[in-house]
SEKEBA-619545 format. One record per residue: residue in three letters; x, y, z of N, C-alpha, C, O in turn. Coordinates in steps of 0.1 Angstrom, whole numbers. Layout:
% SEKEBA-619545
<rec><residu>ala</residu><n_u>X</n_u><n_v>Y</n_v><n_w>Z</n_w><ca_u>X</ca_u><ca_v>Y</ca_v><ca_w>Z</ca_w><c_u>X</c_u><c_v>Y</c_v><c_w>Z</c_w><o_u>X</o_u><o_v>Y</o_v><o_w>Z</o_w></rec>
...
END
This chain:
% SEKEBA-619545
<rec><residu>met</residu><n_u>47</n_u><n_v>28</n_v><n_w>-159</n_w><ca_u>47</ca_u><ca_v>37</ca_v><ca_w>-148</ca_w><c_u>60</c_u><c_v>34</c_v><c_w>-140</c_w><o_u>60</o_u><o_v>25</o_v><o_w>-132</o_w></rec>
<rec><residu>thr</residu><n_u>70</n_u><n_v>42</n_v><n_w>-142</n_w><ca_u>82</ca_u><ca_v>39</ca_v><ca_w>-135</ca_w><c_u>87</c_u><c_v>51</c_v><c_w>-126</c_w><o_u>98</o_u><o_v>51</o_v><o_w>-121</o_w></rec>
<rec><residu>glu</residu><n_u>78</n_u><n_v>61</n_v><n_w>-125</n_w><ca_u>82</ca_u><ca_v>72</ca_v><ca_w>-116</ca_w><c_u>83</c_u><c_v>68</c_v><c_w>-102</c_w><o_u>76</o_u><o_v>60</o_v><o_w>-97</o_w></rec>
<rec><residu>thr</residu><n_u>94</n_u><n_v>73</n_v><n_w>-96</n_w><ca_u>96</ca_u><ca_v>70</ca_v><ca_w>-82</ca_w><c_u>89</c_u><c_v>80</c_v><c_w>-73</c_w><o_u>90</o_u><o_v>92</o_v><o_w>-75</o_w></rec>
<rec><residu>val</residu><n_u>82</n_u><n_v>75</n_v><n_w>-63</n_w><ca_u>75</ca_u><ca_v>83</ca_v><ca_w>-53</ca_w><c_u>78</c_u><c_v>78</c_v><c_w>-40</c_w><o_u>81</o_u><o_v>66</o_v><o_w>-38</o_w></rec>
<rec><residu>glu</residu><n_u>79</n_u><n_v>87</n_v><n_w>-30</n_w><ca_u>82</ca_u><ca_v>82</ca_v><ca_w>-16</ca_w><c_u>70</c_u><c_v>78</c_v><c_w>-9</c_w><o_u>60</o_u><o_v>85</o_v><o_w>-7</o_w></rec>
<rec><residu>leu</residu><n_u>70</n_u><n_v>65</n_v><n_w>-5</n_w><ca_u>59</ca_u><ca_v>59</ca_v><ca_w>2</ca_w><c_u>61</c_u><c_v>61</c_v><c_w>17</c_w><o_u>73</o_u><o_v>62</o_v><o_w>21</o_w></rec>
<rec><residu>pro</residu><n_u>51</n_u><n_v>62</n_v><n_w>25</n_w><ca_u>53</ca_u><ca_v>64</ca_v><ca_w>39</ca_w><c_u>59</c_u><c_v>51</c_v><c_w>46</c_w><o_u>57</o_u><o_v>40</o_v><o_w>41</o_w></rec>
<rec><residu>gly</residu><n_u>66</n_u><n_v>53</n_v><n_w>57</n_w><ca_u>71</ca_u><ca_v>42</ca_v><ca_w>64</ca_w><c_u>60</c_u><c_v>35</c_v><c_w>72</c_w><o_u>49</o_u><o_v>40</o_v><o_w>72</o_w></rec>
<rec><residu>pro</residu><n_u>63</n_u><n_v>24</n_v><n_w>78</n_w><ca_u>53</ca_u><ca_v>16</ca_v><ca_w>85</ca_w><c_u>46</c_u><c_v>23</c_v><c_w>96</c_w><o_u>34</o_u><o_v>20</o_v><o_w>98</o_w></rec>
<rec><residu>asp</residu><n_u>52</n_u><n_v>31</n_v><n_w>103</n_w><ca_u>45</ca_u><ca_v>38</ca_v><ca_w>114</ca_w><c_u>42</c_u><c_v>53</c_v><c_w>111</c_w><o_u>38</o_u><o_v>61</o_v><o_w>120</o_w></rec>
<rec><residu>gln</residu><n_u>44</n_u><n_v>57</n_v><n_w>99</n_w><ca_u>42</ca_u><ca_v>71</ca_v><ca_w>95</ca_w><c_u>28</c_u><c_v>73</c_v><c_w>90</c_w><o_u>23</o_u><o_v>65</o_v><o_w>83</o_w></rec>
<rec><residu>pro</residu><n_u>22</n_u><n_v>84</n_v><n_w>95</n_w><ca_u>8</ca_u><ca_v>87</ca_v><ca_w>91</ca_w><c_u>8</c_u><c_v>90</c_v><c_w>76</c_w><o_u>18</o_u><o_v>96</o_v><o_w>71</o_w></rec>
<rec><residu>val</residu><n_u>-2</n_u><n_v>86</n_v><n_w>69</n_w><ca_u>-4</ca_u><ca_v>89</ca_v><ca_w>55</ca_w><c_u>-11</c_u><c_v>102</c_v><c_w>53</c_w><o_u>-22</o_u><o_v>104</o_v><o_w>58</o_w></rec>
<rec><residu>ser</residu><n_u>-5</n_u><n_v>111</n_v><n_w>45</n_w><ca_u>-12</ca_u><ca_v>124</ca_v><ca_w>42</ca_w><c_u>-13</c_u><c_v>126</c_v><c_w>27</c_w><o_u>-6</o_u><o_v>121</o_v><o_w>19</o_w></rec>
<rec><residu>phe</residu><n_u>-23</n_u><n_v>134</n_v><n_w>24</n_w><ca_u>-26</ca_u><ca_v>136</ca_v><ca_w>10</ca_w><c_u>-14</c_u><c_v>143</c_v><c_w>3</c_w><o_u>-9</o_u><o_v>139</o_v><o_w>-7</o_w></rec>
<rec><residu>ala</residu><n_u>-10</n_u><n_v>154</n_v><n_w>10</n_w><ca_u>1</ca_u><ca_v>163</ca_v><ca_w>4</ca_w><c_u>14</c_u><c_v>155</c_v><c_w>2</c_w><o_u>20</o_u><o_v>156</o_v><o_w>-9</o_w></rec>
<rec><residu>ala</residu><n_u>18</n_u><n_v>147</n_v><n_w>12</n_w><ca_u>31</ca_u><ca_v>140</ca_v><ca_w>11</ca_w><c_u>30</c_u><c_v>127</c_v><c_w>4</c_w><o_u>40</o_u><o_v>123</o_v><o_w>-2</o_w></rec>
<rec><residu>his</residu><n_u>19</n_u><n_v>120</n_v><n_w>4</n_w><ca_u>19</ca_u><ca_v>106</ca_v><ca_w>-1</ca_w><c_u>9</c_u><c_v>103</c_v><c_w>-12</c_w><o_u>12</o_u><o_v>95</o_v><o_w>-21</o_w></rec>
<rec><residu>ile</residu><n_u>-2</n_u><n_v>110</n_v><n_w>-12</n_w><ca_u>-13</ca_u><ca_v>106</ca_v><ca_w>-21</ca_w><c_u>-12</c_u><c_v>114</c_v><c_w>-34</c_w><o_u>-12</o_u><o_v>109</o_v><o_w>-45</o_w></rec>
<rec><residu>arg</residu><n_u>-11</n_u><n_v>128</n_v><n_w>-32</n_w><ca_u>-11</ca_u><ca_v>136</ca_v><ca_w>-44</ca_w><c_u>1</c_u><c_v>133</c_v><c_w>-53</c_w><o_u>-1</o_u><o_v>132</o_v><o_w>-65</o_w></rec>
<rec><residu>pro</residu><n_u>13</n_u><n_v>130</n_v><n_w>-48</n_w><ca_u>24</ca_u><ca_v>127</ca_v><ca_w>-57</ca_w><c_u>22</c_u><c_v>113</c_v><c_w>-64</c_w><o_u>29</o_u><o_v>111</o_v><o_w>-74</o_w></rec>
<rec><residu>leu</residu><n_u>13</n_u><n_v>105</n_v><n_w>-60</n_w><ca_u>11</ca_u><ca_v>93</ca_v><ca_w>-67</ca_w><c_u>4</c_u><c_v>95</c_v><c_w>-81</c_w><o_u>5</o_u><o_v>87</o_v><o_w>-90</o_w></rec>
<rec><residu>phe</residu><n_u>-4</n_u><n_v>106</n_v><n_w>-82</n_w><ca_u>-11</ca_u><ca_v>109</ca_v><ca_w>-94</ca_w><c_u>-2</c_u><c_v>119</c_v><c_w>-102</c_w><o_u>0</o_u><o_v>130</o_v><o_w>-98</o_w></rec>
<rec><residu>arg</residu><n_u>2</n_u><n_v>114</n_v><n_w>-114</n_w><ca_u>10</ca_u><ca_v>122</ca_v><ca_w>-123</ca_w><c_u>1</c_u><c_v>133</c_v><c_w>-130</c_w><o_u>-11</o_u><o_v>132</o_v><o_w>-129</o_w></rec>
<rec><residu>gly</residu><n_u>8</n_u><n_v>142</n_v><n_w>-136</n_w><ca_u>0</ca_u><ca_v>152</ca_v><ca_w>-143</ca_w><c_u>-9</c_u><c_v>147</c_v><c_w>-154</c_w><o_u>-20</o_u><o_v>151</o_v><o_w>-155</o_w></rec>
<rec><residu>arg</residu><n_u>-4</n_u><n_v>136</n_v><n_w>-161</n_w><ca_u>-13</ca_u><ca_v>130</ca_v><ca_w>-171</ca_w><c_u>-25</c_u><c_v>123</c_v><c_w>-165</c_w><o_u>-35</o_u><o_v>123</o_v><o_w>-171</o_w></rec>
<rec><residu>asp</residu><n_u>-24</n_u><n_v>118</n_v><n_w>-152</n_w><ca_u>-35</ca_u><ca_v>112</ca_v><ca_w>-145</ca_w><c_u>-45</c_u><c_v>123</c_v><c_w>-142</c_w><o_u>-57</o_u><o_v>121</o_v><o_w>-144</o_w></rec>
<rec><residu>arg</residu><n_u>-40</n_u><n_v>134</n_v><n_w>-137</n_w><ca_u>-49</ca_u><ca_v>145</ca_v><ca_w>-133</ca_w><c_u>-56</c_u><c_v>150</c_v><c_w>-145</c_w><o_u>-68</o_u><o_v>153</o_v><o_w>-144</o_w></rec>
<rec><residu>arg</residu><n_u>-49</n_u><n_v>152</n_v><n_w>-156</n_w><ca_u>-56</ca_u><ca_v>156</ca_v><ca_w>-168</ca_w><c_u>-66</c_u><c_v>146</c_v><c_w>-174</c_w><o_u>-77</o_u><o_v>150</o_v><o_w>-178</o_w></rec>
<rec><residu>ala</residu><n_u>-63</n_u><n_v>134</n_v><n_w>-173</n_w><ca_u>-72</ca_u><ca_v>123</ca_v><ca_w>-179</ca_w><c_u>-85</c_u><c_v>122</c_v><c_w>-171</c_w><o_u>-95</o_u><o_v>119</o_v><o_w>-176</o_w></rec>
<rec><residu>met</residu><n_u>-84</n_u><n_v>125</n_v><n_w>-158</n_w><ca_u>-96</ca_u><ca_v>124</ca_v><ca_w>-149</ca_w><c_u>-103</c_u><c_v>137</c_v><c_w>-146</c_w><o_u>-112</o_u><o_v>137</o_v><o_w>-138</o_w></rec>
<rec><residu>ser</residu><n_u>-98</n_u><n_v>148</n_v><n_w>-152</n_w><ca_u>-103</ca_u><ca_v>161</ca_v><ca_w>-148</ca_w><c_u>-118</c_u><c_v>162</c_v><c_w>-152</c_w><o_u>-125</o_u><o_v>171</o_v><o_w>-146</o_w></rec>
<rec><residu>trp</residu><n_u>-123</n_u><n_v>154</n_v><n_w>-161</n_w><ca_u>-137</ca_u><ca_v>155</ca_v><ca_w>-164</ca_w><c_u>-146</c_u><c_v>150</c_v><c_w>-152</c_w><o_u>-158</o_u><o_v>153</o_v><o_w>-152</o_w></rec>
<rec><residu>ala</residu><n_u>-140</n_u><n_v>142</n_v><n_w>-144</n_w><ca_u>-148</ca_u><ca_v>136</ca_v><ca_w>-133</ca_w><c_u>-145</c_u><c_v>142</c_v><c_w>-119</c_w><o_u>-154</o_u><o_v>144</o_v><o_w>-111</o_w></rec>
<rec><residu>phe</residu><n_u>-132</n_u><n_v>144</n_v><n_w>-116</n_w><ca_u>-128</ca_u><ca_v>150</ca_v><ca_w>-104</ca_w><c_u>-113</c_u><c_v>154</c_v><c_w>-105</c_w><o_u>-106</o_u><o_v>151</o_v><o_w>-115</o_w></rec>
<rec><residu>asp</residu><n_u>-109</n_u><n_v>162</n_v><n_w>-96</n_w><ca_u>-95</ca_u><ca_v>168</ca_v><ca_w>-96</ca_w><c_u>-87</c_u><c_v>160</c_v><c_w>-86</c_w><o_u>-88</o_u><o_v>160</o_v><o_w>-74</o_w></rec>
<rec><residu>leu</residu><n_u>-78</n_u><n_v>151</n_v><n_w>-92</n_w><ca_u>-69</ca_u><ca_v>143</ca_v><ca_w>-84</ca_w><c_u>-58</c_u><c_v>151</c_v><c_w>-77</c_w><o_u>-51</o_u><o_v>145</o_v><o_w>-69</o_w></rec>
<rec><residu>gly</residu><n_u>-57</n_u><n_v>163</n_v><n_w>-80</n_w><ca_u>-48</ca_u><ca_v>172</ca_v><ca_w>-72</ca_w><c_u>-54</c_u><c_v>179</c_v><c_w>-60</c_w><o_u>-47</o_u><o_v>186</o_v><o_w>-53</o_w></rec>
<rec><residu>ser</residu><n_u>-67</n_u><n_v>177</n_v><n_w>-59</n_w><ca_u>-75</ca_u><ca_v>183</ca_v><ca_w>-48</ca_w><c_u>-78</c_u><c_v>173</c_v><c_w>-37</c_w><o_u>-85</o_u><o_v>163</o_v><o_w>-39</o_w></rec>
<rec><residu>cys</residu><n_u>-73</n_u><n_v>176</n_v><n_w>-25</n_w><ca_u>-76</ca_u><ca_v>167</ca_v><ca_w>-14</ca_w><c_u>-91</c_u><c_v>166</c_v><c_w>-12</c_w><o_u>-96</o_u><o_v>154</o_v><o_w>-10</o_w></rec>
<rec><residu>asp</residu><n_u>-99</n_u><n_v>177</n_v><n_w>-13</n_w><ca_u>-113</ca_u><ca_v>176</ca_v><ca_w>-11</ca_w><c_u>-120</c_u><c_v>167</c_v><c_w>-21</c_w><o_u>-129</o_u><o_v>159</o_v><o_w>-18</o_w></rec>
<rec><residu>asp</residu><n_u>-116</n_u><n_v>169</n_v><n_w>-34</n_w><ca_u>-122</ca_u><ca_v>161</ca_v><ca_w>-45</ca_w><c_u>-118</c_u><c_v>146</c_v><c_w>-43</c_w><o_u>-127</o_u><o_v>137</o_v><o_w>-45</o_w></rec>
<rec><residu>val</residu><n_u>-106</n_u><n_v>143</n_v><n_w>-40</n_w><ca_u>-102</ca_u><ca_v>129</ca_v><ca_w>-38</ca_w><c_u>-109</c_u><c_v>123</c_v><c_w>-26</c_w><o_u>-113</o_u><o_v>111</o_v><o_w>-27</o_w></rec>
<rec><residu>arg</residu><n_u>-110</n_u><n_v>131</n_v><n_w>-15</n_w><ca_u>-118</ca_u><ca_v>126</ca_v><ca_w>-4</ca_w><c_u>-132</c_u><c_v>122</c_v><c_w>-8</c_w><o_u>-137</o_u><o_v>111</o_v><o_w>-5</o_w></rec>
<rec><residu>ala</residu><n_u>-139</n_u><n_v>131</n_v><n_w>-15</n_w><ca_u>-153</ca_u><ca_v>130</ca_v><ca_w>-19</ca_w><c_u>-155</c_u><c_v>117</c_v><c_w>-28</c_w><o_u>-165</o_u><o_v>111</o_v><o_w>-28</o_w></rec>
<rec><residu>his</residu><n_u>-144</n_u><n_v>114</n_v><n_w>-35</n_w><ca_u>-145</ca_u><ca_v>103</ca_v><ca_w>-45</ca_w><c_u>-136</c_u><c_v>91</c_v><c_w>-41</c_w><o_u>-133</o_u><o_v>82</o_v><o_w>-50</o_w></rec>
<rec><residu>ala</residu><n_u>-132</n_u><n_v>91</n_v><n_w>-29</n_w><ca_u>-121</ca_u><ca_v>81</ca_v><ca_w>-25</ca_w><c_u>-126</c_u><c_v>66</c_v><c_w>-27</c_w><o_u>-118</o_u><o_v>58</o_v><o_w>-31</o_w></rec>
<rec><residu>glu</residu><n_u>-138</n_u><n_v>63</n_v><n_w>-24</n_w><ca_u>-143</ca_u><ca_v>49</ca_v><ca_w>-26</ca_w><c_u>-143</c_u><c_v>45</c_v><c_w>-40</c_w><o_u>-138</o_u><o_v>34</o_v><o_w>-44</o_w></rec>
<rec><residu>thr</residu><n_u>-147</n_u><n_v>54</n_v><n_w>-49</n_w><ca_u>-147</ca_u><ca_v>51</ca_v><ca_w>-64</ca_w><c_u>-132</c_u><c_v>50</c_v><c_w>-69</c_w><o_u>-129</o_u><o_v>41</o_v><o_w>-76</o_w></rec>
<rec><residu>ile</residu><n_u>-124</n_u><n_v>60</n_v><n_w>-64</n_w><ca_u>-110</ca_u><ca_v>59</ca_v><ca_w>-69</ca_w><c_u>-103</c_u><c_v>47</c_v><c_w>-64</c_w><o_u>-96</o_u><o_v>40</o_v><o_w>-72</o_w></rec>
<rec><residu>leu</residu><n_u>-105</n_u><n_v>43</n_v><n_w>-51</n_w><ca_u>-99</ca_u><ca_v>31</ca_v><ca_w>-46</ca_w><c_u>-104</c_u><c_v>19</c_v><c_w>-54</c_w><o_u>-96</o_u><o_v>10</o_v><o_w>-57</o_w></rec>
<rec><residu>gly</residu><n_u>-116</n_u><n_v>18</n_v><n_w>-57</n_w><ca_u>-122</ca_u><ca_v>7</ca_v><ca_w>-64</ca_w><c_u>-115</c_u><c_v>5</c_v><c_w>-78</c_w><o_u>-112</o_u><o_v>-6</o_v><o_w>-82</o_w></rec>
<rec><residu>arg</residu><n_u>-113</n_u><n_v>17</n_v><n_w>-85</n_w><ca_u>-107</ca_u><ca_v>17</ca_v><ca_w>-98</ca_w><c_u>-92</c_u><c_v>13</c_v><c_w>-97</c_w><o_u>-87</o_u><o_v>6</o_v><o_w>-106</o_w></rec>
<rec><residu>leu</residu><n_u>-86</n_u><n_v>19</n_v><n_w>-87</n_w><ca_u>-71</ca_u><ca_v>15</ca_v><ca_w>-85</ca_w><c_u>-69</c_u><c_v>1</c_v><c_w>-82</c_w><o_u>-61</o_u><o_v>-6</o_v><o_w>-88</o_w></rec>
<rec><residu>ala</residu><n_u>-78</n_u><n_v>-5</n_v><n_w>-73</n_w><ca_u>-77</ca_u><ca_v>-19</ca_v><ca_w>-69</ca_w><c_u>-80</c_u><c_v>-28</c_v><c_w>-81</c_w><o_u>-74</o_u><o_v>-39</o_v><o_w>-82</o_w></rec>
<rec><residu>ala</residu><n_u>-89</n_u><n_v>-24</n_v><n_w>-90</n_w><ca_u>-92</ca_u><ca_v>-32</ca_v><ca_w>-101</ca_w><c_u>-82</c_u><c_v>-31</c_v><c_w>-113</c_w><o_u>-83</o_u><o_v>-38</o_v><o_w>-123</o_w></rec>
<rec><residu>gly</residu><n_u>-73</n_u><n_v>-21</n_v><n_w>-111</n_w><ca_u>-63</ca_u><ca_v>-19</ca_v><ca_w>-122</ca_w><c_u>-68</c_u><c_v>-10</c_v><c_w>-133</c_w><o_u>-62</o_u><o_v>-10</o_v><o_w>-144</o_w></rec>
<rec><residu>glu</residu><n_u>-80</n_u><n_v>-4</n_v><n_w>-131</n_w><ca_u>-86</ca_u><ca_v>5</ca_v><ca_w>-141</ca_w><c_u>-80</c_u><c_v>19</c_v><c_w>-141</c_w><o_u>-82</o_u><o_v>27</o_v><o_w>-151</o_w></rec>
<rec><residu>met</residu><n_u>-73</n_u><n_v>23</n_v><n_w>-131</n_w><ca_u>-67</ca_u><ca_v>36</ca_v><ca_w>-130</ca_w><c_u>-53</c_u><c_v>33</c_v><c_w>-126</c_w><o_u>-50</o_u><o_v>24</o_v><o_w>-118</o_w></rec>
<rec><residu>pro</residu><n_u>-44</n_u><n_v>41</n_v><n_w>-131</n_w><ca_u>-45</ca_u><ca_v>50</ca_v><ca_w>-142</ca_w><c_u>-47</c_u><c_v>44</c_v><c_w>-155</c_w><o_u>-46</o_u><o_v>31</o_v><o_w>-156</o_w></rec>
<rec><residu>cys</residu><n_u>-50</n_u><n_v>52</n_v><n_w>-165</n_w><ca_u>-54</ca_u><ca_v>46</ca_v><ca_w>-178</ca_w><c_u>-43</c_u><c_v>38</c_v><c_w>-185</c_w><o_u>-47</o_u><o_v>29</o_v><o_w>-193</o_w></rec>
<rec><residu>asp</residu><n_u>-31</n_u><n_v>41</n_v><n_w>-182</n_w><ca_u>-20</ca_u><ca_v>35</ca_v><ca_w>-190</ca_w><c_u>-14</c_u><c_v>23</c_v><c_w>-182</c_w><o_u>-3</o_u><o_v>18</o_v><o_w>-186</o_w></rec>
<rec><residu>gly</residu><n_u>-20</n_u><n_v>18</n_v><n_w>-171</n_w><ca_u>-15</ca_u><ca_v>7</ca_v><ca_w>-164</ca_w><c_u>-17</c_u><c_v>8</c_v><c_w>-150</c_w><o_u>-18</o_u><o_v>18</o_v><o_w>-144</o_w></rec>
<rec><residu>ala</residu><n_u>-19</n_u><n_v>-4</n_v><n_w>-144</n_w><ca_u>-23</ca_u><ca_v>-5</ca_v><ca_w>-129</ca_w><c_u>-11</c_u><c_v>-1</c_v><c_w>-121</c_w><o_u>1</o_u><o_v>-2</o_v><o_w>-124</o_w></rec>
<rec><residu>trp</residu><n_u>-14</n_u><n_v>5</n_v><n_w>-109</n_w><ca_u>-4</ca_u><ca_v>8</ca_v><ca_w>-99</ca_w><c_u>1</c_u><c_v>-5</c_v><c_w>-93</c_w><o_u>-6</o_u><o_v>-15</o_v><o_w>-93</o_w></rec>
<rec><residu>pro</residu><n_u>14</n_u><n_v>-5</n_v><n_w>-88</n_w><ca_u>18</ca_u><ca_v>-16</ca_v><ca_w>-80</ca_w><c_u>10</c_u><c_v>-17</c_v><c_w>-67</c_w><o_u>4</o_u><o_v>-7</o_v><o_w>-62</o_w></rec>
<rec><residu>ala</residu><n_u>9</n_u><n_v>-29</n_v><n_w>-62</n_w><ca_u>0</ca_u><ca_v>-32</ca_v><ca_w>-50</ca_w><c_u>4</c_u><c_v>-23</c_v><c_w>-39</c_w><o_u>-5</o_u><o_v>-18</o_v><o_w>-31</o_w></rec>
<rec><residu>glu</residu><n_u>17</n_u><n_v>-19</n_v><n_w>-37</n_w><ca_u>20</ca_u><ca_v>-11</ca_v><ca_w>-25</ca_w><c_u>15</c_u><c_v>3</c_v><c_w>-26</c_w><o_u>12</o_u><o_v>9</o_v><o_w>-16</o_w></rec>
<rec><residu>arg</residu><n_u>13</n_u><n_v>8</n_v><n_w>-38</n_w><ca_u>7</ca_u><ca_v>22</ca_v><ca_w>-40</ca_w><c_u>-8</c_u><c_v>21</c_v><c_w>-37</c_w><o_u>-13</o_u><o_v>30</o_v><o_w>-31</o_w></rec>
<rec><residu>val</residu><n_u>-14</n_u><n_v>11</n_v><n_w>-42</n_w><ca_u>-29</ca_u><ca_v>9</ca_v><ca_w>-39</ca_w><c_u>-31</c_u><c_v>8</c_v><c_w>-24</c_w><o_u>-40</o_u><o_v>14</o_v><o_w>-18</o_w></rec>
<rec><residu>glu</residu><n_u>-22</n_u><n_v>1</n_v><n_w>-17</n_w><ca_u>-23</ca_u><ca_v>-1</ca_v><ca_w>-2</ca_w><c_u>-21</c_u><c_v>12</c_v><c_w>5</c_w><o_u>-28</o_u><o_v>15</o_v><o_w>15</o_w></rec>
<rec><residu>val</residu><n_u>-12</n_u><n_v>21</n_v><n_w>0</n_w><ca_u>-10</ca_u><ca_v>34</ca_v><ca_w>6</ca_w><c_u>-23</c_u><c_v>42</c_v><c_w>4</c_w><o_u>-28</o_u><o_v>49</o_v><o_w>14</o_w></rec>
<rec><residu>phe</residu><n_u>-29</n_u><n_v>42</n_v><n_w>-7</n_w><ca_u>-42</ca_u><ca_v>49</ca_v><ca_w>-9</ca_w><c_u>-53</c_u><c_v>43</c_v><c_w>0</c_w><o_u>-60</o_u><o_v>51</o_v><o_w>7</o_w></rec>
<rec><residu>arg</residu><n_u>-54</n_u><n_v>30</n_v><n_w>1</n_w><ca_u>-63</ca_u><ca_v>24</ca_v><ca_w>9</ca_w><c_u>-61</c_u><c_v>28</c_v><c_w>24</c_w><o_u>-71</o_u><o_v>31</o_v><o_w>31</o_w></rec>
<rec><residu>leu</residu><n_u>-49</n_u><n_v>28</n_v><n_w>28</n_w><ca_u>-46</ca_u><ca_v>32</ca_v><ca_w>42</ca_w><c_u>-50</c_u><c_v>46</c_v><c_w>45</c_w><o_u>-56</o_u><o_v>49</o_v><o_w>55</o_w></rec>
<rec><residu>trp</residu><n_u>-47</n_u><n_v>55</n_v><n_w>35</n_w><ca_u>-51</ca_u><ca_v>69</ca_v><ca_w>37</ca_w><c_u>-66</c_u><c_v>70</c_v><c_w>38</c_w><o_u>-71</o_u><o_v>77</o_v><o_w>47</o_w></rec>
<rec><residu>ala</residu><n_u>-73</n_u><n_v>63</n_v><n_w>30</n_w><ca_u>-88</ca_u><ca_v>63</ca_v><ca_w>30</ca_w><c_u>-94</c_u><c_v>58</c_v><c_w>43</c_w><o_u>-104</o_u><o_v>62</o_v><o_w>47</o_w></rec>
<rec><residu>gln</residu><n_u>-87</n_u><n_v>48</n_v><n_w>49</n_w><ca_u>-92</ca_u><ca_v>41</ca_v><ca_w>61</ca_w><c_u>-88</c_u><c_v>48</c_v><c_w>74</c_w><o_u>-93</o_u><o_v>45</o_v><o_w>84</o_w></rec>
<rec><residu>thr</residu><n_u>-78</n_u><n_v>58</n_v><n_w>73</n_w><ca_u>-73</ca_u><ca_v>64</ca_v><ca_w>85</ca_w><c_u>-76</c_u><c_v>79</c_v><c_w>86</c_w><o_u>-68</o_u><o_v>86</o_v><o_w>92</o_w></rec>
<rec><residu>gly</residu><n_u>-87</n_u><n_v>83</n_v><n_w>80</n_w><ca_u>-91</ca_u><ca_v>97</ca_v><ca_w>82</ca_w><c_u>-88</c_u><c_v>106</c_v><c_w>71</c_w><o_u>-92</o_u><o_v>118</o_v><o_w>72</o_w></rec>
<rec><residu>met</residu><n_u>-82</n_u><n_v>102</n_v><n_w>60</n_w><ca_u>-79</ca_u><ca_v>110</ca_v><ca_w>48</ca_w><c_u>-73</c_u><c_v>124</c_v><c_w>52</c_w><o_u>-79</o_u><o_v>134</o_v><o_w>49</o_w></rec>
<rec><residu>gln</residu><n_u>-62</n_u><n_v>123</n_v><n_w>59</n_w><ca_u>-55</ca_u><ca_v>135</ca_v><ca_w>63</ca_w><c_u>-50</c_u><c_v>144</c_v><c_w>52</c_w><o_u>-45</o_u><o_v>138</o_v><o_w>42</o_w></rec>
<rec><residu>pro</residu><n_u>-51</n_u><n_v>157</n_v><n_w>53</n_w><ca_u>-45</ca_u><ca_v>165</ca_v><ca_w>42</ca_w><c_u>-30</c_u><c_v>164</c_v><c_w>42</c_w><o_u>-24</o_u><o_v>171</o_v><o_w>33</o_w></rec>
END
């Protein structure tokens, strides 16, 4: 997983459109489409606890764990109101 994505700055609010959705590649969205739509803010909100648990455990994405800073961006988004 070497794709570059822009992470939010230290005082920047985390939003799904700008920071979370780009973390999930097309192959991630296809691989998980049986369970939820990683491209949908509503679906990711509804399953945020499960997704965060799998990301933190290194079980998502299927081809290798995210770097810790990406997991923390998702965690911050989940803890700060899951803004669209």
